[in-house]
C-alpha positions in Angstrom: 74.9 119.6 101.5 77.3 118.1 104.0 81.1 118.3 103.9 84.1 116.6 105.5 87.8 117.1 105.1 90.7 114.8 106.1 94.4 114.3 105.5 95.7 111.4 103.5 99.4 111.2 104.1 100.2 108.7 101.2 98.7 106.6 98.5 98.1 103.7 100.9 95.9 105.9 103.0 94.1 107.0 99.9 93.5 103.4 98.8 92.3 102.5 102.3 89.9 105.5 102.3 88.5 104.2 99.0 88.2 100.7 100.4 86.0 102.0 103.2 83.8 103.8 100.7 83.6 100.6 98.6 82.4 98.6 101.6 79.8 101.1 102.7 78.4 103.0 99.7 75.0 101.7 98.4 74.4 100.9 94.8 73.3 103.9 92.9 76.0 106.2 94.3 77.7 108.6 91.9 81.1 109.9 92.9 82.4 113.0 91.1 86.2 113.1 91.4 88.2 116.3 91.1 91.9 117.0 91.5 95.1 117.8 89.7 97.1 115.0 87.9 98.7 112.7 90.4 96.5 113.6 93.4 95.2 110.1 93.8 91.8 109.9 91.9 92.6 106.6 90.3 94.2 105.2 93.5 90.9 106.1 95.3 88.9 104.3 92.7 91.2 101.3 93.0 90.4 101.2 96.7 86.7 101.5 96.1 86.9 98.5 93.7 88.8 96.5 96.4 86.2 97.4 99.0 83.5 96.2 96.6 85.4 92.9 96.3 86.6 93.4 92.7 89.9 91.6 92.3 90.8 92.4 88.7 93.2 95.3 88.1 91.6 98.7 88.0 93.3 101.2 85.7 92.3 104.7 84.7 90.1 104.7 81.5 91.9 107.7 80.1 91.8 106.4 76.6 88.8 104.0 76.8 86.7 106.6 78.7 84.7 103.9 80.6 85.7 100.7 82.3 83.0 98.5 83.8 83.7 95.9 86.5 81.0 93.4 87.5 82.8 91.0 89.8 82.1 92.8 93.1 79.3 93.4 95.6 77.8 95.7 93.0 79.1 96.8 89.6 81.6 99.7 89.4 81.5 102.0 86.4 84.7 104.0 86.2 84.7 107.0 83.8 87.6 109.3 83.0 86.8 112.6 81.2 90.4 114.0 81.1 90.7 114.0 77.4 87.3 115.5 76.7 85.9 119.0 76.4 82.6 119.5 78.2 80.7 119.4 74.9 82.2 116.1 74.0 81.4 114.6 77.5 77.8 115.8 77.0 77.5 114.1 73.6 78.2 110.7 75.3 74.9 111.0 77.3 76.7 109.7 80.5 73.6 110.6 82.5 72.3 107.1 81.5 74.7 105.8 84.3 72.7 107.7 86.9 69.3 108.3 85.3 69.0 105.3 83.1 69.0 101.5 83.3 72.2 101.3 85.3 70.7 103.5 88.1 70.7 101.7 91.5 72.7 98.8 90.0 76.2 100.0 90.7 78.5 102.7 91.8 79.7 105.3 89.2 83.1 107.0 89.8 83.9 109.8 87.4 87.4 111.3 87.2 87.7 114.9 86.0 83.9 115.3 86.7 84.2 119.1 86.3 83.9 118.4 82.6 80.3 117.3 83.1 77.6 119.8 82.0 74.8 117.8 83.6 75.2 116.3 87.1 73.0 113.9 89.0 70.6 115.1 91.6 72.4 113.1 94.3 76.2 112.6 94.3 79.4 112.6 96.4 81.9 115.2 95.2 85.4 114.2 96.2 88.2 116.7 95.7 91.8 115.7 96.2 94.6 118.3 96.6 98.3 118.4 97.4 99.5 119.5 100.8 103.1 119.6 102.1 102.5 116.6 104.3 100.4 114.5 101.9 97.0 115.1 100.3 93.8 116.5 101.5 90.5 114.9 100.6 87.3 116.8 100.7 84.0 115.0 100.5 80.8 116.9 99.8 77.4 115.2 99.6 74.8 116.8 97.4 71.2 115.9 97.5 70.3 113.1 99.9 73.9 111.9 100.4 75.7 112.4 103.7 72.5 113.6 105.5 
């Protein structure tokens, strides 16, 4: 497991970090996002979408649970588990996004991923937290990621 931390002074820096991820991550990457409300999880996913070449607006799927975008370099599957209890998230069988037919076809970004009871074998865990001078982002690769 590898780890990196960096400071993101504002939302623009968060978006640009996401854009760099979107340009470089391979299809099949699962991103587990954690952080309090307002720390920039959706902003990061918007940047990832921009880096993938997705031009349509990306909004948090808080009420729809899953938004799918197909107009980029690879598809982006954006999930938000904020409104779910872990048992409810498990009942959706979201593992089909990383173990099923969608595997290797796109990038999966999951907000409030701590509500997952089953995690993929390989993933990037990205935690965002508040600091006095901005936000800190911590990226941990599990499995074969970031080796």
